[in-house]
C-alpha positions in Angstrom: 289.9 10.2 -59.2 289.5 14.0 -59.5 286.4 16.0 -58.7 284.9 17.4 -61.9 286.4 16.0 -65.1 285.5 14.0 -68.2 284.0 17.0 -70.1 282.9 17.5 -73.7 283.5 20.9 -75.3 280.2 22.3 -76.6 277.6 24.9 -76.0 274.0 24.6 -74.6 271.0 26.8 -74.2 268.0 27.1 -71.9 264.7 28.9 -71.8 263.8 31.6 -69.3 260.6 33.4 -68.2 259.8 37.1 -68.6 260.3 37.8 -64.9 263.7 36.2 -64.8 266.8 38.4 -64.3 269.0 39.4 -67.2 272.1 37.2 -66.7 274.1 37.6 -69.9 277.8 37.7 -69.4 280.1 35.9 -67.0 279.3 34.3 -63.6 281.8 32.6 -61.3 281.9 30.9 -58.0 284.3 28.9 -55.8 283.6 25.2 -55.2 285.2 23.9 -52.1 285.8 20.2 -53.0 287.4 17.4 -51.0 290.5 17.9 -53.2 290.7 21.6 -52.9 289.0 24.8 -54.2 287.9 25.1 -57.8 286.7 28.2 -59.7 283.7 27.5 -61.9 283.0 30.1 -64.6 279.7 30.2 -66.5 279.7 32.1 -69.8 276.2 33.2 -70.8 275.0 34.8 -74.0 271.4 36.1 -73.9 269.5 36.2 -77.2 265.7 37.0 -77.1 264.1 33.9 -75.6 267.3 31.8 -75.6 270.4 31.8 -73.4 273.6 30.0 -74.6 275.8 28.7 -71.8 279.3 27.3 -71.5 281.2 26.4 -68.2 284.9 26.6 -67.7 287.1 25.1 -64.9 290.3 27.1 -65.4 292.4 25.2 -62.8 291.8 22.0 -64.8 291.9 23.7 -68.2 288.4 22.2 -68.9 286.7 24.7 -71.2 283.3 25.1 -72.8 281.7 22.2 -70.9 278.2 21.3 -72.3 275.2 22.0 -70.2 272.7 19.2 -71.0 269.8 20.4 -68.9 269.3 24.1 -68.2 266.3 26.1 -67.0 265.9 29.7 -65.8 262.4 30.2 -64.3 261.7 33.3 -62.2 264.7 33.6 -59.8 265.5 29.8 -60.0 268.4 28.6 -62.2 269.2 24.9 -62.9 272.1 23.8 -65.1 272.8 20.1 -65.5 275.8 18.3 -66.9 275.0 14.6 -67.8 278.6 14.0 -68.8 279.8 14.7 -65.2 276.6 13.5 -63.5 276.5 17.0 -62.1 273.9 19.8 -61.6 273.9 23.4 -60.3 270.7 24.7 -58.6 270.5 28.3 -57.4 268.2 31.2 -56.6 268.9 34.8 -57.6 269.4 37.1 -54.6 268.2 40.4 -56.2 269.6 42.8 -53.6 273.1 41.3 -53.8 272.9 40.3 -57.5 274.2 36.8 -57.1 272.9 33.2 -57.3 273.0 31.3 -54.1 273.1 27.7 -54.9 274.3 24.1 -54.6 276.6 22.0 -56.9 275.7 18.3 -56.9 278.0 15.8 -58.5 277.2 12.1 -58.1 276.6 11.7 -54.4 278.5 14.9 -53.4 276.5 18.1 -52.7 278.5 21.3 -52.1 277.4 25.0 -51.6 278.4 27.5 -54.3 277.4 31.1 -55.0 277.7 32.6 -58.5 278.6 36.3 -58.9 279.2 38.5 -62.0 282.6 37.8 -63.5 284.7 39.6 -66.2 285.7 36.9 -68.6 289.3 36.6 -69.6 290.0 33.9 -72.3 293.1 31.7 -71.5 295.4 30.6 -74.2 295.5 26.8 -74.4 297.8 24.5 -76.3 297.8 20.7 -76.4 300.3 19.9 -79.2 300.1 16.1 -78.9 296.4 16.0 -79.9 296.2 14.5 -83.4 294.4 16.3 -86.1 292.8 14.7 -89.3 293.6 13.4 -91.8 294.9 10.4 -89.8 297.4 7.9 -91.2 295.2 5.0 -90.1 291.6 3.8 -90.3 289.0 5.2 -87.9 285.4 4.0 -87.3 282.8 5.0 -84.7 281.2 1.8 -83.5 278.8 0.4 -81.0 278.4 -2.9 -79.2 276.0 -4.6 -76.8 276.6 -5.6 -73.3 273.9 -8.3 -73.3 274.3 -9.0 -69.6 273.5 -5.4 -68.6 271.1 -4.9 -71.6 272.9 -1.7 -72.7 274.6 -0.5 -75.8 278.1 1.1 -75.5 279.6 3.4 -78.1 283.2 4.0 -79.0 285.9 4.4 -81.6 287.9 1.7 -83.3 291.2 2.5 -85.1 293.5 0.2 -87.0 296.5 0.4 -89.4 295.7 1.0 -93.1 298.3 -1.3 -94.6 298.5 -4.2 -92.1 296.1 -6.9 -91.0 296.2 -9.5 -88.2 297.6 -6.9 -85.8 297.5 -6.8 -82.0 294.7 -4.7 -80.4 294.1 -3.0 -77.1 291.0 -1.9 -75.2 291.5 1.3 -73.3 289.8 1.4 -69.9 289.2 4.7 -68.2 289.8 5.8 -64.6 287.2 6.7 -62.0 284.4 9.2 -62.6 282.2 9.5 -65.7 284.6 9.7 -68.7 284.2 9.6 -72.5 286.2 7.5 -74.9 289.1 10.0 -74.9 289.3 9.9 -71.1 288.9 13.7 -71.4 289.7 15.7 -68.4 291.2 19.0 -67.4 291.6 20.0 -71.0 293.5 16.9 -72.0 292.4 13.8 -74.0 295.0 11.1 -72.9 293.2 8.2 -74.6 293.0 10.1 -77.9 296.7 10.8 -77.8 297.6 7.2 -76.7 295.3 5.6 -79.3 296.8 7.8 -82.1 300.4 6.8 -81.1 299.6 3.1 -80.8 297.6 2.9 -84.0 300.3 4.8 -85.9 302.7 2.0 -84.7 300.6 -1.0 -85.9 298.5 -1.6 -82.9 294.7 -1.4 -83.2 292.7 0.4 -80.5 289.2 0.3 -79.2 288.2 3.0 -76.8 284.6 3.7 -75.6 282.5 6.0 -73.6 281.7 4.9 -70.0 278.1 3.6 -69.6 275.8 6.6 -69.2 278.4 8.9 -70.8 278.5 10.4 -74.3 276.9 8.0 -76.8 276.8 5.0 -74.4 273.6 3.8 -72.8 273.1 2.8 -69.2 273.5 4.6 -65.9 276.8 5.7 -64.6 275.9 6.9 -61.1 274.8 3.5 -59.8 277.6 1.5 -61.5 280.4 -0.2 -59.7 283.8 -1.5 -60.8 282.2 -4.9 -61.5 279.8 -3.3 -63.9 282.6 -1.6 -65.7 284.4 -5.0 -65.9 281.3 -6.4 -67.6 281.5 -3.6 -70.2 285.1 -4.5 -71.0 284.1 -8.2 -71.4 281.5 -7.0 -73.9 284.2 -5.0 -75.8 286.3 -8.2 -76.0 283.4 -10.1 -77.6 282.9 -7.3 -80.1 286.6 -7.5 -81.1 286.5 -11.2 -81.6 284.4 -10.4 -84.7 286.8 -7.9 -86.3 288.7 -9.3 -89.2 291.5 -6.6 -89.1 293.0 -7.9 -85.8 294.6 -11.0 -84.4 292.0 -12.3 -82.0 294.7 -14.1 -80.1 296.4 -10.8 -79.3 293.6 -8.8 -77.5 295.1 -6.8 -74.7 293.8 -4.4 -72.0 295.3 -1.0 -71.0 293.7 0.4 -67.9 294.4 3.7 -66.3 293.8 4.4 -62.5 290.6 2.5 -61.7 290.9 1.0 -65.2 294.1 -0.5 -63.8 291.9 -2.4 -61.3 289.3 -3.4 -63.9 291.9 -4.8 -66.4 293.2 -7.6 -64.0 289.6 -8.3 -62.9 288.8 -9.2 -66.4 292.1 -10.8 -67.3 291.9 -13.1 -64.2 288.6 -14.6 -65.6 289.0 -14.4 -69.4 291.4 -16.6 -71.5 290.7 -14.2 -74.4 293.0 -11.5 -72.8 296.5 -11.9 -74.2 298.2 -9.2 -72.2 297.6 -6.3 -69.7 299.2 -2.9 -69.3 298.4 -1.2 -66.0 298.8 2.6 -66.0 298.9 4.0 -62.4 296.7 1.2 -61.2 296.3 0.1 -57.6 298.4 -2.6 -56.0 296.9 -2.4 -52.5 293.4 -2.3 -51.1 291.1 0.5 -52.2 290.9 1.9 -48.7 294.7 2.1 -48.5 295.0 3.7 -52.0 292.7 6.5 -50.9 294.5 6.9 -47.5 297.9 7.1 -49.3 296.4 9.6 -51.8 295.0 11.8 -49.0 298.4 11.8 -47.2 300.4 12.6 -50.3 298.1 15.4 -51.5 297.9 16.8 -47.9 301.7 16.8 -47.6 302.1 18.6 -50.9 299.5 21.2 -49.7 301.6 21.9 -46.6 299.9 19.9 -43.9 302.1 19.2 -40.8 303.0 15.6 -39.9 300.6 15.9 -36.9 297.8 17.1 -39.1 298.4 14.3 -41.6 298.4 11.7 -38.8 295.2 13.0 -37.3 293.4 13.2 -40.7 294.8 9.7 -41.6 293.5 8.1 -38.4 290.1 9.7 -38.9 289.9 8.6 -42.5 290.7 5.0 -41.7 288.0 4.9 -39.0 285.5 6.3 -41.5 286.5 3.8 -44.2 286.1 0.9 -41.8 282.6 2.0 -41.0 281.7 2.4 -44.6 282.9 -1.1 -45.5 280.8 -2.7 -42.8 277.7 -1.5 -44.6 275.9 -1.0 -41.3 272.4 0.5 -41.3 273.9 3.1 -38.8 276.9 3.8 -40.9 275.8 7.3 -41.9 275.2 8.4 -38.3 278.5 7.0 -37.2 280.4 8.8 -40.0 278.6 12.1 -39.4 279.5 11.8 -35.7 283.2 11.4 -36.4 283.2 14.2 -38.9 281.4 16.5 -36.5 284.4 16.3 -34.2 286.5 18.0 -36.9 284.4 21.1 -36.9 283.1 20.6 -40.4 279.8 22.3 -41.2 276.6 20.2 -41.5 276.3 20.6 -45.3 279.9 19.5 -45.9 279.4 16.6 -43.6 276.2 15.5 -45.4 277.9 15.7 -48.8 281.0 13.7 -47.8 278.9 11.1 -46.0 276.8 10.6 -49.1 279.9 10.2 -51.3 281.6 7.7 -49.0 278.4 5.6 -48.7 277.7 5.5 -52.5 277.8 2.0 -54.1 280.9 2.8 -56.1 282.9 4.3 -53.2 282.1 1.4 -50.9 283.0 -1.1 -53.5 286.3 0.6 -54.2 287.2 0.9 -50.5 286.7 -2.9 -50.1 288.5 -3.8 -53.4 291.7 -5.9 -53.2 293.5 -5.9 -56.6 295.9 -8.6 -55.4 293.1 -11.2 -55.5 292.9 -10.6 -59.3 296.6 -9.9 -60.0 297.6 -13.2 -58.4 295.4 -15.1 -60.9 296.7 -13.2 -64.1 299.0 -15.5 -66.0 299.3 -13.5 -69.3 302.1 -10.9 -69.9 301.7 -7.9 -67.6 303.3 -4.5 -67.6 302.7 -2.0 -64.7 303.8 1.6 -65.0 303.6 4.5 -62.5 305.0 8.0 -62.2 307.1 8.8 -59.2 305.3 12.1 -58.6 301.8 10.4 -58.8 299.9 11.7 -55.7 296.7 9.8 -56.5 298.1 6.3 -56.8 301.3 6.5 -54.9 303.9 4.5 -56.8 306.1 2.9 -54.1 303.4 1.1 -52.2 301.2 0.3 -55.2 304.0 -1.0 -57.5 305.4 -3.1 -54.7 301.9 -4.6 -54.1 301.5 -5.3 -57.8 304.9 -7.0 -58.1 304.4 -9.1 -55.0 301.0 -10.3 -56.3 302.5 -11.2 -59.7 305.3 -13.3 -58.2 304.1 -16.4 -60.0 303.6 -14.6 -63.4 306.8 -15.4 -65.4 306.2 -12.5 -67.9 305.7 -9.4 -65.9 307.4 -6.0 -65.6 307.0 -2.9 -63.4 308.5 0.5 -64.1 308.5 3.8 -62.2 309.2 7.0 -64.1 311.0 10.0 -62.7 309.1 13.3 -62.8 305.7 12.0 -64.0 302.3 12.5 -62.4 299.1 10.4 -62.4 298.5 11.3 -66.0 302.1 10.5 -67.0 302.9 14.2 -67.6 306.2 15.7 -66.7 305.4 18.0 -63.8 306.6 20.1 -60.9 304.7 18.8 -57.9 302.3 16.1 -59.1 299.3 17.9 -57.5 296.0 17.3 -59.3 295.5 21.0 -59.7 298.6 21.1 -61.9 297.3 18.7 -64.6 295.5 21.3 -66.6 298.4 23.8 -66.6 300.7 21.4 -68.4 300.8 21.3 -72.3 302.0 17.7 -72.5 299.2 15.2 -72.4 301.2 12.0 -72.0 305.0 11.2 -71.8 306.4 10.2 -75.2 308.7 7.7 -73.4 305.7 6.0 -71.7 303.8 5.6 -74.9 306.9 4.3 -76.7 307.6 1.8 -73.9 304.0 0.5 -74.1 304.0 0.2 -77.8 307.4 -1.5 -77.9 306.5 -3.9 -75.2 303.3 -5.0 -77.0 305.0 -5.5 -80.4 307.7 -7.6 -78.8 305.2 -10.0 -77.3 305.2 -13.5 -78.9 
């Protein structure tokens, strides 16, 4: 649920015309997102008729992000990022020597200007990331979602010396993400998969549709579409001889924590569910609680929080009604806050996108109340994105008739289950730890003790 994320480290290049400006070196700009300001840094190396480009987001420790579509023609610059469903479009202002442009990510469109920047390389360390050779088997695989007519790609890992083992499918959070749930310099699903497989639990993790090596289109997909992809993954696992097909489980993080019970409530092939920072209240309430928690951490006064909260709830109600005049009504409410027209347009587009509307209207308790397999819900007490008290309470209430369920809140952990200072999303990329060892151990032990 963070703006910009899910990035693959790589380089890219684009062509440029003779009349184009020389742009080798560093370029930076400030992106004013709904969640706060982000510095974007483009590193450009110019070689004859080719320009090599990398983009960094230092606050998230997301480095060397691949540009999949890049063109410099005359004074116009276009750099696209399929992994993030994002694109930068700008024009060079010769007298001032900067690119005046727009950053579009999904339905959001925000202004940004790029100016020359002196590049300083940060030192990064993610000690939990596994390095080959691995002590387990690893295979890159693909499987079909016949319902959606798309092929999904992922990685399957399983123990070397044991067969008939339990297996989990890892389900990513919101936003376009690859099989490692890569964001802000971290690869949580790579680290979790390594831990579980090293402890005799097989793991299937896969790229979201339209991301990485997976087919399909991400930008038009909803939570229901992602649930369909998970169902296809279950059918794939039913054919693997290395696992116990009666012990196929789901581990969903954030929005993945909504999708897991969606699937489990309808499929008898799901043997257990682990919900990592998943919602336990309606989507509109999840986002309202998130906005309040992040606003409070940012220093907003109680009066400011109440005013913003009241406005947000009015806007969410309009969006969920799906009225033909919804855009006009939302823009009118936002206009009263003093926001500029471009920001109003960008936020309105985001709120009225199919995914956002679907999430606002979602009610996880409808699925949770129907899940009868073993269920383990975990949350960090410093999670500002899926606030633990209200969400864990909602989960536990919905699971009242499930005789094998457990909920646990962890002191000092954020939305990614990192030990942290504040829990603010801007802090994620500044922490070396990718995922709490205690959390991974609890998950593994809980699965292995299931009968």
